[in-house]
N, C-alpha and C positions, 0 to 999 in steps of 0.2 A: 394204289391209289395214284389217281393222275399227279404226277409231278414229285412222286417220290421214288420214282425207279430209279436203280443207277444206270448208268450206261457204260456199256463194256466195251473194250477196244476189240477192233476187228477191221481186217483190209477190206472185204467186200462181201456182200451178203444179199441173195437173190430170194424175192418172194414167190414161193410156189403154192400149187394147190395141196389138197388134204391128200393125205395117203391111208391107205384103211389099216396097215398094219401098225400105224402110229396111234398110241393111245395115252391117255393123261392118267394120273394115280389113280382114277377112279374107275379106270378102262373106257371111258367114253372115248369115241374121235373127237379129235380139237380140229375145228373147219380150217383154222389157217395155221401155218407153221413157217417158223423161218429157219432156214438149214446156211450152213456155212458152203457156198457153192465151192470157194477158193480157200482154204485154209494154210498158213504159213506154217512151218514147222519152228517152233521158238521153244524158250524152256517155259513158258507159261502155258504151253502143254504138255509139258513134260514128254514129249518123242510120241506122242499120242496121235493116230493120222487123222481120228474125228474127234478132237479137241471142241467141246461144246462150250462157250461161255453162258453162264446163268444170269438170268435176270433177278433181282430180290425186291422185295419193296418194304415199305415201313407203314406202320399203326401212327396216325398224327398224334393222336390223343397220347398215346405213351411216349412219344419223342417228348413232346409239350412238358408230359410228367416228369421225364428223365430230367429236362432243364430246370424245372423248379426243385426236385431232391437236390441238382448242383448248387443251385442259388440257396437255398434253404441251408444246407450244411454249409457252406461259407460262410453266410451270416451267423449259424451258431458256434463256427469255430472261432470266427474273430470274438465274437462275446468272451469266450473259456480263454481265448490268448490274453485279451484284455484282462482278465481274473490273475492269469498267471503274472502279468506284471505288475499286478498291484498285490501281490503275494510275496512271500518269501518261504524258503527251506521247504519242506516236503509237499507243502499247501500249493507251491507254483509247480513243483514238478507233478503233482496232482492232477491240476487244470493243465498243464501242459498233456500228460497223457489223454487227459479228456478231450480236449482239444485235436488232439492227433487221431483218436479214435473217434469222432465226428466227421472230421474233414476225409480221413482215410476211407471209413466205412459210407460216406456219404458219394465220395467220387466212386466207389466200387458198386454202391448201390444204384448210382447214376450207368455205370456201365451196364449191369445187369439188365437194367430195364429196357436202357435202349437196346439190349443185344435181343430181350424178347419182344421188342416192338419191329424186328429184322424176320422177314420172312421170305422164302422163294417156293414157286410154286412146285406142288408135287415132292416136296422133301422136308424130313423131319431132322431138325435140329437139336442135338443134345450135348450136355455140358460133362466134361471129366469133373469129377468132385475134388480131387487132389491138385490140379491145376488151378481151380477155381478159388479155392481157401488160399493156394500160395498166391493168387494175385490178390486177393485181400489182406493177407499178411505184408505183400509188398508196399500195396498201398500206403496201410497203415504206419508201417515201421516208417519208410521213407520221408512221411509227412510227418511224425513225431521227430526224426533228427533234423528236418529242417526247421519246425518248429522250436527244437532246442537251441541250435545254432542261432537262430534270430532273436532270442529271449536275451541271449547275453549282452550284458552292458558293459562298455556304452555299444548303440547302434552305429554301424559304418557302413557306407555303401560295397565295401569287398563282402564284410559279411553277411549282408542281405542279398548279393549276386551269390555268394556262395549256397547259401538256404535255398535260392530259388533254384538254380541248376540241381540242388539235389535231392527237392522235392521232386520237379519232372521229369528226372530221370526215375523216381518211384512211379509218378503217376505213369508213363509211357512203359515201363515195366509191368504196371498192374493192365494197363491195356492190353498190350500184346501177349501177355500170358493168358488173360481172358479169352483172346482171340483163339489160342491156340488150344485151348480147353473147349473148344468147339467141336462136335461129332455130327458128322454130316456125309452124304453120298456125295460129296465134292471135294476135290482139293482148292486149297487157300495159298494165294501168292499175292504180293504187293506191286504197284507201282511205283517206282523211287520218286517222281516227284511228290505226289502228295503223301507219301510217306516222311520225308522231309519235312513238306508244312506242317504234319503233326507234330513232326519233333521242334520245329519251330513254337508252334502255340504254345506246346506243354513247358518248354523253357520259359517264356514269354511269361504265359499266365501264371507259372508258379513263382518267378521273379516278382510278378505284379503282388501276387497274393503276399508273397512275405513284406514287401513294402507298405502295403495297405495293412498291414498285420500290426506295424510297428508306429502308424500313424491314424489309423482310425481309431480314433478319440470321443465321438460324438453318435449318437445314434444314426444320426442322418449320413454323415459319413461312411459309418460300418454299414449301413443298408447298401449305398451307392458301391462300396466294394463288393459286396457279397454279389449284388447283381453282376459286376465286371467279370468275378472271378467265375461265378457260375457258367455263365456266357462262353467266358473262352475255355473253362474244361468242357464243355458241351462240346464247343469248335473242336477240341482234340480230339475228341470221340469221333465224331463225324466225320471229320480228317482223315482219321485213320481208317474209317470204314469206306469212305473215298478211294484209299488205298488199295483196299482188299478187294482182288479177283477170284472168282470162283469159277470153276472149271470141273468136266465133267469127261471122263474117258466113254462112255457110255452111250449108245443112240437113245437120246430121251428127247422128249417134247417138252417144250419150253410154253407154259402156260401161263395163266392169271393166277398167281398164288391165293390161298384166302387164311384169313387166321380160327385159330381154334379157340375154343371158348377156356379152355383149360389153361392157355398161356396167356390170356387177359388177365384171368383171375389169380394167377401165381404171380403178375407183375403187381395188380393191385395190391396183394397181400404182402409183397417185399416192400412196396414203395408205402402201405401204411404202418407196419412195421417200423421201415426206416425213420418216418414222419414222428413216431410215437418215441422212438430212442432219442430224435433230435428235440423235441417238444421236452424231453427230460430232461436234457442237456442244459436248454435254455430255460427252464424251471429251476434246476439247480443254480444256475449261474446267476439266476435274477435272486435266488433266494439266499447264495452267499454274498452277492453284492449287498443287499438291504441287512443281511446279519452284520457285514463288515462296516457296513455305513453306521450301523447302531453302534456298533463296539467301539467305533473310533469317535463318535459325537459324544458317547458316555466317557471312554477318555480324556477327551478334550474339558469335557465339565469336570469331571474330576482333578485332570489337571490343572484348569483355571483355579478352584477351590484351594487346590495344595497351594498354589503360588499365591494366592492371596493371604491364605494362613502364614507362609514364610514371609512375607513381605512386612505383617505386621511386628515383627520382631525390632527390637532398639538397636540390636548388633547389627550394622548393615554388613559387615565385612563375612559374618556368620549368616547371614539372608543371603548373601550372593552364592556363598559354596553349595547352602543348601538347592537354590536355586539352580545353578549349573549342573549339579547332580541329578534334578528331577528332570530336566531339561533332556539331559543325556539319557536317562532310561527311557524316558517317553520315545523320544525320536531314533532310539537304538542306535547312538552312535558311537566311535573309539573315544572322542576325546570333543569338550566342551567347556568354555570358559568366556571370559571377558578381558578386553586389552584396553587401557588408557594409551591417547597418543599426548606424546608432549611436543606442542607444534615448535618449539625454541630449536630442539635439536633431531625432529622427525623421526623420533623412535617410541616404539610401542613399549608399553611397562605392562608385563602380565602377572598378575596378583593372583587372580582365581581361576582353577582351570579341574576341572573332574574329566578322569579317564576310566574305563571299562577294564582297565588290566593290561591292554594288549598293546598299548604304545606308550611311551614316558609322557609326563605332565609337561605342558608348555607353560615353563615361567620365568621371570628374568625379562631384560631387555631385547628388543628383537629390533633391526632398522627396518622403518616402515617401507623402504625398497624394495626389501625381501618379497613384499608381495607383487610386487612389478608395478610399473609405471599405469599400466590399464585399470588394475584392481585399485589400486589408491585412488586414480582418479573418478571412476565410477563410486566408492565411497565417500570421497569429498563431496561428489555431485550428491549426497543422501540416496543413493540406490543401492539397493540389496542386492549383492553379488552370489550368482546361483551357477556353480560348477560341477557337471556330474564327473569328469575325470579331466584332472590339472594336465595330463599329459599327451591330452588331444586338442582340448578347447582352445578356441582363437582368443578368450581372455586373458589364457595363461601360457600365451605361447613364448614367453620371455625365457631365456635358459635360466636367470637367477630366480623366478618365481619357481620352475621344475626342481632346479637342485634344492631350494627350499623345502617342496614337499617332499624329495627322496628323504631328506635329512629327518622330518619332523613327521615322517613316514604318512601321510596324507594323499589320496587321492581324488577325494571329493569334497566340497567345501559347501556352506551356508553362511553368508556374513549379513549380519544386519546394522547399520550405520547408526551411532547415535552423534548429531550434530549439535553445536552451542555455538551462540554468536556466529552463527553463518560460517561455522567451520569444523570439522570434524572432530569429536573429540573421544567418543568411545566405540567399541564393536562389540557384540555378542557374536560366537562363531560357532559351527558345528563342523566335526572333521569325521571323515570316514578312511578307514585305511584301504577300502575297495572302491571302484567305480559304483555312482549312485545315481541313479535317474531320481531327481529331486520334484516329487510331485507339486501342483500349485498349491493343494490344501494345504500340505506340510508350511510350505513356503509363506501361506498367507498367515497360519495359524502361528509360527517361529516369529512373525511382524508384530501381531497380537500381544504375544508374551514379552518380547521384547520391549512393547511401547510399557507394557507395564512394570518392568525392571527399570525402564529408565527413568521411570520418578525416584525410584529408590536411589539411582545413582546420583541424580541430580540434589536429591537431598541431603545426600552422603556430602556430594562437594560444598553444598551451603552450609551445613555443620562444621565442614572443615574451615571456611571461611570466614564463619563466624567465631572459631574458636581462636582465631590470630588477631581479633579486635582486642584491645585493653577493656580495663572495667569500666572506663567513663563511657563506654559505649553500648552499655548494658541496654539501654533503653530501643536503643538501632539495633541491637543484636534479637529484644525481645519481638520488634516490629517486625523486621524480617523474616523471622520464624514462623509467625502470624500469617504472613504473605504467602509461605509456602504451604502452611497448611489450609490456606484459602483457595492457593492454585489447585491444591489437590483435590480438596472438596469440589470445587468447582468444576472439575472434570466429570466427576460423577453426579453433581447435581447441577447441571447447566440451567435447567428450567427454573429451580428455585432463585439461584441467581440473577437471571433475567428478571424476573418477579420483582425480588429486592431492589434491583436497580430500577426498574420501573416505576416502585411504589415511592422510592426514598430519594430522588436526582432532584434538585432543586429546581432544574428545568423543566417545564411544560411539557408532558408528552403526550401523545394522542394515536389512535389508531382508526382508520377510516376505509369502510368497504366499498367497493366501486361496483355498484348494482349492473343489473344486463340493463337496465334501460337506461345507463349514463347517469345516474342518481349517485349520489354519498349520504353513507349511513354511518354514524358514530359507533364505533365497534366498543372502546376501551380509551379511558383518559385516565392521567396518574393524579395523586393528590396536590402536585405541584398546578397541575392546569385547574383542578377546583380553585385553589388558592389565588393563582395570578388573574384566570379569566372571570371568575366568579360562578361558574355551570357548577350544579352538582350531577355527580355521573349520572345517579338513578334517574334524574329527570329528564337528561337527554339520550340514554343508552338506547339504542335501536332507531333512533328518529335521523330523519334527514336534516342536512344544514340547514337548509332555508326553512325549516318548521321551528327552529329555535332561534335564531340569529336574524337580527334586523335586515331589510330586504336591502339595503345599498351594502351592508355589510358582507351578506351571505353571498352577495355577486362577486364581491371579488375574490371571495375564499373559494368560491366554486371555479372561478375562472383559473385559480391558480392550482385547483386540482387538476383542471382539464388540461394543462398544461402537460402534467406530468403525465398524463395519459395517453396523450399525444406524443410526446417527443419521449416516452419510456427511458426517462434519464432523471437523477435529480435537480430538484429546482429550488432556488433561494430567492427568496422575494423579503419586503420591511413592509408591514402594513401599520397604520395608525388608528384606531378608532376608540369608543368611549361607551363600553358597555356599564360599568358602574365605579363612581367616583372620576377624579380625574382624566383626561385622555393620557393614554398610553401608547408606546410604540414599540413594537414586536419586531423581533428578525427571525424568520419560521425558515426553517427546511424542510423539503419535503423527498422522502425518498420512495420509490416503487418497489413493491414485492408482486413477484412474475409466478402464475400460476403453472399448472405443468404443459397448458396449451402456448403459453408464451405470453398473456395477456396479462395487462394490471390488473388483481385482484384486490388487494389491498395498498392503502398510502398510510405511512410510518413520519408522524411531525415531530418535530422538535423546535421549539419557539423558547425565544429568550426577552426580556423586556430589557430594552436599550435606552429607555426615556431619559435616564440619568445621563447615558454614556453621549447621547445626542444633546442633551444639553451642554454637556463637559463641553464636548469637540465644537458647537456654533459659539459658547464661551471663549475655546481658545480662537478660535478665527477671529473673533470680536479684538480679543486680544493681540493679536499677530497683528490686525488691520492698524489696532491702534500704536501699535511698537511702531509699523512702519510709517504711521503718521507722524509717530514722535521725531524718528529718526531725520524724516523729511523736515519736518519744521525746524528742528536743532541744524540741519544743514544750511535752510534759506535762513535761518536767524542770524547762522555764523557769517555768510556771506553779508546779510543785513549789516552787519556791525563795521564790515569792512568799508561798505558805502559811506555808513554813518560818520566813520573816523575822519575824512579827509573834510567833509561838509562841516562837522562841528571845529575841527581844527581852525575852516576857513572863515566861520562866522565869529569864533573866538576872538580871531587874529584882526578881525575889522572891528570887533568891540572895544578890544585893549587899544586899538591906533583911534579909535572915538572919529573917526572919518564920515563925513554927510551930515544933513544939518539933523535937527530934532526928530523930523519924520522918520529917515533914513536910519536913525537909529533906533525908532520904535520898531520899523520892521525887522532889521536885526535882530532886536531883543526877541521878537515874536517868532522869528524864524527857528532862535536859540533854543525859545520854550518849546517848540513843537521837536524839535531835534531832541532834545531829553525827555517828551513823552515817547517819540519813538524807540528809542534809549531803554526807556521803563516798558514799552510793550515786548521790544526783544526778550529785554530779561525773562517775561513773565511766557513767551514762547517756551524759551529755553528751560523755565522751572517746567512747563506742559511736556517738553519732552525729556523730561527727566535727566538735564544732564549737568543738575547741580546736588551734590550732595545735600544732608542734613545738616544744617548751621545754625542754632540754636542761638538769636540776639535778641537782645531786648527789641518790642516792636511793638509799634502805635498802634492797636487794632481799630481804634476809631477812625484814625486817619487811612488806614489800609484798605478799609470798608470804604470811606469816603473816595477814594482813589478809584476805587474798582465800580462805582456807582453806573458811569458813562457805560463801562464795559457790559456790567450784570444789565443793563436798561436795555441795549443792543440783542441779548442774548435771550431775554426772557419774551421781549414782543410786546406788540401793543395791547393786547389783550389783558395783561397782567399787570396789575399796578404797583409799583416798587415803593414800599416805604422803608427809608434806613432812620434810625434812632441811633447816632453814634456820638455822643458828648464829646469833645474836647477836654484834655487833662486827666484822663485817668491815667493810673501807672500802665507802663510799659510791662506786655506780657512776654514769657519766654516762650519764643516760636521761630520759627524758620519762615522768614515772609514769603518768600515762594511758594513752598509747602501749601500754608496756609491760605494764599491765593488760590491753590488748583483745589484745597477743600470745599474753600466757600464757593466756588464756581461751580463744582460737582454737586454740594448739596442745593444751590440754586436750579441747576438744571434737573435734579430730580424733583424739586418742588412743582419747575413749571410743567413735567412730563403728568405729576398727579394733578394738575387742574387745567383737561383738555379745553372746558368750556371757558377758561379764564378766571380770573380771581385776584386774590392779592397776596404779596409777598412781603413779609416784615424782616426786616434786618437788626435786632437789634444788639447793643453792646453795653456790657454792664460789670460791676464790679461786686466781687461778692466773697462773703467769708463763710466758709463751709466749715463745718463741726465733724467731729471725731465723729464715724460710721453713719452720717447722714447721705454720702451716696457712695455705693458701691465702688471698693479699689480705687477710692481718692483718699489721700491723706487731709486733714485738716489744714487748713493755711486758708491764704487769700490768693484768688483767682479772679482772673478775669473771663467773663461769660461770653460767648459771641453765638447768639441764637438767630435760627432759618425757621420761621414759621409759614406757613400756607395755608388756603382754604381748602386744600381740595378734598380727596375722597377718602382718606386717612387709610388706618391698617388698623387687619383684627390682629388678636392676639398671636396667632401662630405666623403670622409676617413680621411682627414685631420680634419675637423670638431669634427670626434667623436673618433679620435684614441686617445684620452686619457679617454674614457668613461670607467670604469668597464666591462669588461667581453666582451666589443667589439674585434673582432678578423676577421680579413680577410684571417685566413691560413685554413677555413674550419673546422668542425666539428672534435674534437679529435686531433687538431696538435698544441693547443694553448688555455692558459686558457684567453687571453684578459686582465692579468693584468699586464705585465711588462711597460708599458708605464704609466699606471694611475698610480704604485706605484712610479715610477721616476719621475713623476709630484708631487706628495704627498711628497715625501722625499724633494723636491726643496722648494716647497711651505712651508712646515713645517720648513726648516731653514731659509727661509725668502727670497728665490732666486726666480727661474723661471724656466719652460721648453719651449722651442721654438720648431718651427718643422717649416724647408724649404724645400719645396719637389715638384719636377718637375715630371708629370709621365712620364716614360720611361727614365728618365734621373740620377734618384737616390735621396737620403733622406739625409739631415743633421738635428739631432737632436743635441743642446745645452743644457746644465746644466749650471745655472748661480748660484754659490754659493757666498754667501757673505764672502769678505775677512777680515783676521782678523788684517791685518796691520802689524804681528809679521813673521820673517822668521822662518823655523824650523831648529833645529840642527839634525844633521844627529847622526845616533844611535854610531858611531866610536867616536865625539866628546864629548860624554855624558860623564863624568866622572864615572868610576865605584864604587861602592859602598863599602864600606869598611866594612871589616867582624870585627866584634866585640865579642871578647870571654865572655863568660857567666861562668866564670868559680865559682864554689860552688852553681849553681841554680841547682833547681830539675826541669821536666817535665815529665807530662804523655801525651804520643802519640797513641790516637786512631783514626786506620783505620782497615777497613776491608782486605783489599789488601795485603796480604804478601808483596811482592816486594816493594812496596809502602812505608809501613811500615819500613822496613829495610832499606831503602834507606834514609827516612827521618829522622830516628833513629841516622844513621851515620852521617847524617850532623849536627844533632842536637850536639851529642858528640863532633864533633870537633869546636863545638861551645863552647864547655866547659859545657854542661849541662850535667845531671846525668840523663838518660832517664829511663822512665818505659814504655813498649809498653803494649796497650792492645787492642784485635781485637774486641770488641762493647762496647757500652755506657754502658752496664750491667757491663760488667769486669773493667772498670774504675772504676763506682761507687763503686762496691765492694772492689777497691785497695785503693780509699780516704773513703771510712768505716772503714778499718782499722787501720787509723790514717793517713797517708799520707798527707802531704799540700804542694802540687807542688807549685812552682813560676809560672809555665807556664803549660796551657792546651790545647793543640795541634790537633785538632780531624776533621776527614773527616766529611762533611755533610750528605751525603746519605749513609745510613748503614741498614741494616735488624733492625728491631725493630724502637729503639729511635733514631731520626737524633742528627746529632751532635748540632744542634741549640739547642734543648731539652737539651742534656746534658750540654751545657754549662750555659744555663738558671739554669739548677738544682746545678751545682758547685758552680757558681757565687752567690744561693742564702745560700749554705754551706758556701762556702771560699770566703768572698768579695775581698780578697789581691791577688786572683789569679787570671793570667793575662790568657786571651783566644784568641787564634786564631781558625779560621773555615777554613779548605780548601775544595775544591770544583773545582769537571772537569769540569764546566761550568763557560762560561766566566760572566752570568749575577748573580746576587744577589739572584733570584729568591729562595723563599723556608727560605731565612736567614735575620733574623731580621737586621735592617740597621745599629743599631747601635753596632754591634759585627763586630770586625775586621775579616778580611779575607784574603785568598791567594789564587789565581788561580792556579791550575795544567796545566800543568808541571811546576816547578820551579827549578832555580839554587840554590846554597846555598848562594849565596851574596843576593838573593831575599827573600830567607830564611830571612838572619839576618836582611835586611834592614826591613822587617816588624816586628821582633821581635823588632828592635831597634824604631821605631815607638811607641810599647807599652810599653817598657820601660822608652822613654821619660816622660808617663805618671804619671809613678811610683811616691812616694813620697819619 
C-alpha cells in the first residue's frame, strides 16, 4: 500500500526494461523491474554477488488493530495492577499474575498481528512454533517480574527504573525472538541505528509503564496511561521492523505484494480471542472491585455498630481497650492504642494498647520528642500523620524518630490527634511492622472512628474532673454531667436542638425567603416573635412582608432586607414602630444564607426589644447632664461666695460705723439685705448641686414656702396662678431645709408640666395629727403637711402606682429624668414621714409631703439676739487665702476685732512665716487653695504649735474634705459671724 513500504539501503539502482525470463510468483512477466546495477559486497548480503534487498508492505487495518490491542492490553493490565495494590497475600499475587498475563499476552498478540500485517511480494512467511511460544513466555515472564518488583512497598524511583528496564528487556527479547521465528525465502539482518532506537523506545516505554502503574489511580489517568503505553509499545515494534533488512541470494523479481484471505482471517481470529481474554480480565477486575468495595462497606458498617456498642459501656477504660482491639483487627495492623500528652512535661502516657502478638505492647511514658519535631508539629496543629515507611519518609527523617521506630519495631504509622483547649491532648495510633501504603479510605474511616472515640475520652476526662470536686459542689457536678450529655446528644440530634432553640429562645427569630422577583416571603417565626410583635405564624406564613405590615413599616423592613441582599453581609439596624399597644424599639440583626450559586436565598433575623434599655440610657444621659449642671452650679456658687465675702464685709463695716446720713444708711441696709438674699440663693444653688449632706433641723415650713414664692413664681411662668396658704406660728418640722426646698421646687415643676395650657398651683402648709394605720408607712403622731395641688391632666391608676419609681417619667424621652418624685419620696421616708399622691385623670393631682413635727416654734431671725463683737486686743493672727478681695476684707474684720494680722496668699507662704519664728494665736485659712489645702496646713501648724487656734473657711456649705474636728466658717460671713466663730474657739483656751 502506498506510504507503507519499507525503504532499503542500496548504493545505486538503475531502472531497466522488462526481461522475458523474469517471472513473478504467478509466472507472469513483470513489466518493470528494479535491479541492482552495482552492488557492494557487505555483511548484509552475506557475500553473495547478486544480493537483492526486498521491499515489504503493511496492511493498514491490521496495523491499527495491533496498536488498539496494545492500548487495550495496557489499560487492562493497569486495572489488574491496581487491584493488586489494594489486595494482600495470595490475592495480590493472583492479580499480579493476571496483570502479567494480560500485558505480556497483549504485547505478544500485538506483535503477532503486526507481523501478519507485513507481507513481501511473491514470498510466503511462516513462523517457528517453538520460538513463537518462547517469545510469548518471555513477554509474560519479564512483564510479571517487572510488576512484582514495582508492586513492592514503598515505591521508589530506583525500584521503578529497575522494573522498567526488566520489562523493557522482556519486550525486546519477545520481539526479536518472534522475528527470529519467521520462516521465509530471505535472510534477515538489522540496521544498528533503528535497532538502538527500538531498544531505547522499549526501555523508555517499560519504565513509563511502571511509573504509570504506581501512579494511575483514577479511570481518566489509567486511560491516558494506557494510550501512552500502547502507542509506545507499538512504536518499539515498528522501530524494530524499520531496523529489519530482508535480502535474498537468488535472482528474483521484486513486485507488488498482495495479502491473502487466510492471513487476514487468522489475524482477526487472534485479535478477537485476545480481546475476549482482555474483556474477561477487565470484567473480573470490575467484579472483584465491586465485591471488595461491598465487603469493605459491610465491614465498616459492622465496625461502626461494634464501636457504638462498645462505647455504651460505663467503664471507659475497658471500652477503650475493646475499641483498640476492634480497630487493630479491622485494619490488620500489628499495634494500636491511645496516648495522652502531658503539656507540663511534654510526655505521652500510654495506658491502652493492643497488639497482634508480633510486637510488644507500647505502655508507660515516652517523651513527645521521640516522635520527632516534624511529627509533633503536625499533631499539635490537628493534622493526621500518615507515613508509609518511617525509614524513608521526609516527615520522619530525624535520627531520633527512626531510632524510636526501630526500638518499637514499627515501619508505618497512622496517627489521629485530639485537641482540647487549642492544644494537643490525646492521640490514637495504628502501627505496622512492615511498610504499608495507607489508602485514603482507610485514613478517612480511621478519622471517623477516632472522632467517635474522642467523645468517650472527653467524657472520661470530665468525669475525672468531677470526681475531684467536693460534696458541696454536687449541683455543679450534676449540671456539668448534664451539659456533657447534652453535648453528646447534640452531635446526633443537631436538627432537634436547633428546633428547640428556635422555639424556646426569648429573642424573636424569623426566617424570610428571597423571591426571584426581589420580594420577601415569611417562612418561619418563633413563639417569642409571635408574643413580642403580635403576629400569629399561621396568619402570615407564606405571605409577603408588605401584605401584613403597614405601608410605612414594611418600607423600612424591606429596605433593610434589600441591604442584606445587595451587600451579602450581616446587617444590624434599629427600628421603632407600634403594631399593638405602646410604641416599641427593636434592635434587629439580619444574617444572609446563600444558595449553591452564591445568591442570598434566605435571611435569618433576630430581634430584641430594647425599649426599656433606650429609656434607661436616655434617663442616664439626663442624670449625667443634671450632674454636670450640678457640678457647674456648685463651682459657680463657690466663686460667688468668695465675691460676696468682701461685699458683705464692707457693708457690715459701713453699717457698724454709722457713716453717712439717714438716706445713706438706708442704701447700706438695702445693699446688705440684697447680699443676704444673694447668700440665700447661693445656698439653694449648693443644695441643687447636692453639695450639702442631709442635716435634719427644726424648720419653719411656712416661712420656707413664703421665702420661695418669688423663685416659684418665676419658674412657673405667667400662665399659672400661684396660690400660697402657709399660716405662721405652726410648729417646726424636722427636715433639711435645703433638701426640702429642692423637693418643693421639683414638685412645682412637675405640676407646671402637667398644666401645658395654664392653671392654678396651690401650696398649702398645715398641721395634722395622724392616727395609727391612717397612712401606710407612717407612725402615729404630729406632722406638718406640705401639699402641692395642680389643676392639670392628672394620672391614671397605673401611672400613680409607678410614679415614685426611679427614672419613671411620662414626659417623653429627653424631657425629664424620672427622679423628682422618687427623690421627694426618699426625703420624706428618710425623715420619718411619707409622700402621698391623690390624682384624678383630667382633674388634677395633689402631692403631700408629711414631715414629723419637732414640737417647737421657730423664732424669726429678727428676734434672734445679735452676736456681740468681742475685741481680741494683743492677739496675733495669720490669715491665708488665695483670693485678694477675700483676704483684704477678712484682714480688715480681724483688725477691727483687735488682732494683729499677717496675711499669706498660700499655705507654703504661711509655713515660711511660721518657720521664721512667728507663733500666732489664731490661724484662719481658706480650704481649697492651689498646692496644700487649708486642712493640711492646719494639721501641719497644730503639730508644730499645738496652742494655736485654727479656723477653716470654705465657700461650700458642706464640710467635704475638711476634717470634722476642725472648726469651720462658711463664706460669705459678717464680722459678727466671724467674731462668734472666734469666740467659740477662745472658750476652749486654757
